[in-house]
Backbone as ProteinMPNN parsed JSONL, in Angstrom:
{"seq_chain_A": "MPDVERTYLAKKGQGGISALYMIEQGPDWSSDRVLHSSGWAPTSAIWDWRVGERSDLDEITEKEAKWFAERAGLGQFVK", "coords_chain_A": {"N_chain_A": [[10.279, 10.484, 10.249], [13.327, 9.917, 8.944], [14.888, 7.436, 7.792], [13.107, 6.063, 6.676], [11.349, 3.727, 4.146], [9.063, 3.536, 2.06], [6.367, 0.969, 0.049], [4.661, 0.649, -1.958], [1.646, -0.977, -3.287], [-1.04, -2.085, -5.059], [-3.98, -3.681, -5.627], [-5.704, -4.14, -8.541], [-8.557, -3.761, -10.55], [-11.0, -4.325, -12.946], [-11.916, -1.56, -12.784], [-9.968, -0.311, -12.022], [-7.854, 0.408, -9.283], [-8.672, -1.183, -6.38], [-7.8, -1.403, -3.899], [-5.374, -0.512, -1.502], [-1.972, -0.911, -0.642], [0.264, -0.922, 1.59], [3.972, -1.224, 2.148], [5.976, -0.618, 4.724], [9.441, 0.061, 5.303], [12.194, 0.39, 8.084], [14.72, 0.63, 9.651], [15.726, -1.591, 11.615], [13.188, -2.785, 10.984], [9.259, -3.686, 10.112], [6.643, -3.231, 8.478], [3.304, -3.775, 7.193], [0.229, -2.644, 5.509], [-2.992, -1.905, 5.029], [-4.866, 0.36, 3.206], [-7.798, 2.233, 4.826], [-10.945, 3.565, 5.528], [-9.969, 4.993, 7.82], [-7.46, 5.62, 7.894], [-4.043, 4.189, 7.418], [-4.275, 0.913, 8.143], [-2.676, -2.549, 10.122], [-2.522, -5.358, 8.384], [-1.974, -8.736, 6.802], [-1.777, -9.365, 5.164], [-0.232, -9.162, 2.424], [2.485, -10.228, 2.921], [1.474, -13.431, 1.817], [1.748, -12.523, -1.06], [4.455, -11.235, -0.843], [5.967, -14.008, -0.688], [5.235, -14.98, -2.619], [3.149, -16.706, -3.245], [0.546, -15.216, -3.303], [-0.778, -13.268, -6.073], [-2.12, -11.289, -7.203], [-1.347, -8.305, -6.555], [-0.036, -5.339, -7.404], [3.109, -3.907, -7.702], [3.518, -0.298, -7.152], [3.617, 3.366, -8.049], [4.445, 6.26, -6.25], [3.441, 8.128, -6.79], [1.433, 7.104, -8.267], [-0.609, 5.916, -6.199], [-0.577, 8.159, -4.389], [-2.656, 9.738, -6.521], [-4.826, 8.13, -6.063], [-5.42, 7.24, -3.43], [-6.606, 10.574, -3.477], [-8.33, 10.418, -5.021], [-10.1, 8.855, -3.573], [-10.461, 10.183, -2.105], [-8.577, 9.994, 0.437], [-6.558, 11.354, 0.632], [-4.771, 12.487, 2.415], [-3.652, 10.105, 3.371], [-1.506, 9.582, 2.318], [1.671, 10.473, 1.618]], "CA_chain_A": [[10.844, 8.902, 9.853], [14.335, 9.868, 7.884], [15.335, 6.18, 7.492], [11.704, 4.563, 6.279], [11.286, 4.025, 2.906], [7.984, 3.181, 1.532], [6.356, 0.527, -1.076], [2.916, 0.44, -2.49], [1.078, -1.937, -3.806], [-2.524, -2.066, -5.224], [-4.816, -4.884, -6.137], [-6.245, -3.903, -9.719], [-9.778, -4.882, -11.258], [-11.225, -3.532, -14.159], [-12.367, -0.358, -12.627], [-9.343, 0.611, -11.542], [-7.621, -0.112, -8.433], [-9.886, -1.339, -5.751], [-7.371, -1.584, -2.298], [-4.343, 0.304, -1.725], [-1.356, -1.467, 0.479], [2.131, -0.399, 1.607], [4.997, -1.825, 2.981], [6.932, 0.229, 5.393], [10.808, -0.767, 6.277], [13.205, 0.865, 8.731], [16.567, 0.327, 9.763], [15.316, -2.891, 11.709], [11.652, -3.395, 11.475], [8.81, -3.805, 8.71], [5.61, -2.773, 8.942], [2.246, -4.093, 6.974], [-0.448, -1.966, 6.184], [-3.97, -1.658, 3.649], [-5.445, 1.821, 3.221], [-9.124, 2.212, 5.113], [-11.255, 5.196, 5.167], [-9.482, 5.793, 8.81], [-6.189, 5.859, 7.441], [-3.451, 2.799, 7.346], [-4.16, -0.466, 9.13], [-2.031, -3.387, 9.712], [-2.905, -6.393, 7.452], [-1.4, -9.822, 6.993], [-2.183, -9.679, 2.968], [0.719, -9.049, 1.732], [3.236, -11.761, 2.991], [1.652, -13.995, 0.845], [2.785, -11.769, -2.03], [6.026, -11.208, -0.438], [6.552, -15.098, -0.434], [4.749, -15.664, -4.408], [1.417, -17.165, -3.044], [-0.502, -14.0, -4.177], [-0.363, -12.495, -7.623], [-3.152, -10.481, -7.758], [-1.04, -7.047, -5.785], [1.004, -5.242, -8.736], [3.998, -2.876, -7.382], [2.683, 1.225, -8.137], [4.826, 4.39, -7.447], [4.034, 6.73, -4.689], [2.443, 9.16, -7.629], [0.052, 6.328, -7.89], [-0.432, 5.856, -4.62], [-1.179, 9.29, -4.018], [-3.699, 9.702, -7.163], [-5.615, 6.914, -5.905], [-6.354, 8.187, -2.675], [-6.801, 11.682, -3.414], [-9.513, 10.372, -5.384], [-10.827, 8.463, -2.877], [-10.966, 11.509, -0.566], [-8.062, 9.78, 1.696], [-5.221, 11.791, 0.206], [-3.975, 12.899, 3.604], [-2.698, 9.145, 4.059], [0.152, 8.824, 1.454], [2.876, 11.28, 1.711]], "C_chain_A": [[11.576, 9.167, 8.62], [14.668, 8.971, 6.997], [14.111, 5.007, 7.105], [11.714, 4.708, 4.933], [9.748, 2.671, 2.964], [7.567, 2.187, 0.308], [5.08, 0.534, -1.044], [2.483, -0.284, -3.294], [-0.138, -1.916, -3.962], [-3.486, -3.882, -6.103], [-6.008, -4.326, -7.468], [-7.399, -4.457, -10.406], [-9.61, -3.883, -12.5], [-11.42, -2.157, -14.164], [-11.369, 0.312, -12.519], [-8.624, 0.014, -10.291], [-8.564, -0.2, -7.215], [-9.145, -1.998, -4.073], [-5.913, -1.368, -2.661], [-3.493, -0.122, -0.375], [-0.097, -0.555, 0.425], [2.803, -1.038, 2.223], [6.11, -0.636, 3.762], [7.793, -0.293, 6.117], [11.498, 0.523, 6.709], [14.12, 0.102, 8.907], [16.49, -1.398, 10.127], [13.676, -3.364, 12.465], [10.787, -3.002, 10.394], [7.456, -3.67, 9.017], [4.436, -2.788, 7.345], [1.401, -3.409, 6.784], [-2.049, -1.607, 4.95], [-4.501, -0.261, 4.565], [-6.997, 1.572, 3.679], [-9.919, 3.685, 5.23], [-10.869, 5.415, 6.313], [-7.854, 6.148, 8.972], [-5.846, 4.12, 7.268], [-3.736, 2.064, 8.593], [-3.483, -1.65, 8.999], [-2.88, -4.739, 9.196], [-1.755, -7.615, 7.206], [-1.463, -9.933, 5.66], [-0.759, -9.841, 2.136], [2.049, -10.117, 2.168], [2.664, -12.696, 2.449], [1.894, -13.316, -1.036], [4.128, -11.582, -1.88], [6.344, -12.901, -0.853], [5.995, -15.941, -2.099], [3.633, -16.383, -4.141], [0.435, -16.322, -3.084], [0.061, -13.408, -5.061], [-0.866, -11.367, -7.727], [-2.433, -8.622, -7.323], [0.185, -6.857, -7.342], [1.478, -3.813, -7.992], [3.75, -1.001, -7.882], [3.564, 1.843, -7.467], [3.455, 4.956, -6.397], [3.141, 7.846, -5.38], [1.145, 8.773, -7.523], [-1.025, 6.339, -7.094], [-1.555, 6.912, -4.194], [-2.695, 9.864, -4.642], [-5.3, 8.981, -6.613], [-6.214, 7.425, -5.063], [-6.825, 9.203, -2.223], [-8.328, 11.455, -4.25], [-10.932, 9.713, -4.626], [-11.398, 9.053, -1.652], [-9.831, 10.791, 0.581], [-6.322, 10.047, 1.076], [-4.066, 12.131, 1.192], [-3.649, 11.961, 4.181], [-1.573, 8.988, 3.447], [0.506, 10.389, 1.242], [3.668, 11.166, 0.999]], "O_chain_A": [[11.107, 8.929, 7.507], [14.799, 9.197, 5.794], [14.087, 3.777, 7.164], [12.075, 5.789, 4.467], [9.533, 1.6, 3.531], [8.305, 2.371, -0.659], [4.446, 0.413, 0.004], [3.117, -0.235, -4.348], [-0.699, -1.692, -2.89], [-3.267, -4.75, -6.949], [-7.18, -4.16, -7.131], [-7.299, -5.595, -10.863], [-8.738, -3.111, -12.898], [-11.217, -1.48, -15.171], [-11.45, 1.507, -12.804], [-8.86, -1.194, -10.25], [-9.281, 0.785, -7.041], [-9.715, -2.775, -3.307], [-5.322, -1.789, -3.655], [-3.936, 0.118, 0.748], [0.355, 0.214, -0.424], [2.212, -1.637, 3.121], [6.922, 0.047, 3.137], [7.582, -0.916, 7.157], [11.488, 1.544, 6.022], [14.309, -0.99, 8.373], [16.928, -2.29, 9.401], [13.221, -3.844, 13.503], [11.202, -2.117, 9.645], [7.172, -4.151, 10.114], [4.657, -1.957, 6.464], [1.121, -2.968, 7.898], [-1.77, -0.916, 3.97], [-4.55, 0.058, 5.753], [-7.588, 0.735, 2.998], [-9.371, 4.762, 4.996], [-11.39, 6.512, 6.514], [-7.253, 6.74, 9.868], [-6.617, 3.175, 7.099], [-3.526, 2.431, 9.749], [-3.493, -2.091, 7.85], [-3.932, -5.013, 9.773], [-0.593, -7.307, 7.469], [-1.011, -10.97, 5.175], [-0.494, -10.71, 1.305], [2.413, -10.825, 1.229], [3.608, -13.484, 2.389], [2.217, -14.024, -1.99], [4.909, -11.778, -2.811], [7.331, -12.889, -1.589], [6.28, -17.058, -2.531], [3.069, -16.728, -5.18], [-0.687, -16.779, -2.866], [1.224, -13.008, -5.009], [-0.272, -10.427, -8.255], [-3.07, -7.694, -7.821], [0.855, -7.661, -7.99], [0.728, -2.875, -7.719], [3.875, -0.68, -9.064], [4.239, 1.363, -6.556], [2.358, 4.554, -6.009], [2.257, 8.427, -4.751], [0.148, 9.346, -7.084], [-2.166, 6.729, -7.342], [-2.729, 6.788, -3.847], [-3.625, 10.28, -3.951], [-6.466, 9.328, -6.796], [-7.271, 8.022, -5.267], [-7.356, 9.296, -1.116], [-9.283, 12.217, -4.101], [-12.135, 9.868, -4.84], [-12.197, 8.774, -0.758], [-10.17, 11.012, 1.743], [-5.331, 9.317, 1.07], [-2.855, 12.1, 0.969], [-3.284, 12.118, 5.346], [-0.659, 8.319, 3.929], [-0.234, 11.27, 0.804], [4.683, 11.856, 1.089]]}, "name": "protein", "num_of_chains": 1, "seq": "MPDVERTYLAKKGQGGISALYMIEQGPDWSSDRVLHSSGWAPTSAIWDWRVGERSDLDEITEKEAKWFAERAGLGQFVK"}
């Protein structure tokens, strides 16, 4: 998917990242996902963040997302 843009979001707590989210956007589509042990699963939680009703998610870099995923044994899911 050459024209896919990914934005990573994380829910951070005192112990570090507790949940990793991703927004994938193509030329005429968008997909919101959360990382589970089986890979990326669809989620509606990001919509609340987009409209400003949820402030507990922080945008993070792809490098930070990859680091967290690798520590959780899920590095293969963050490209």
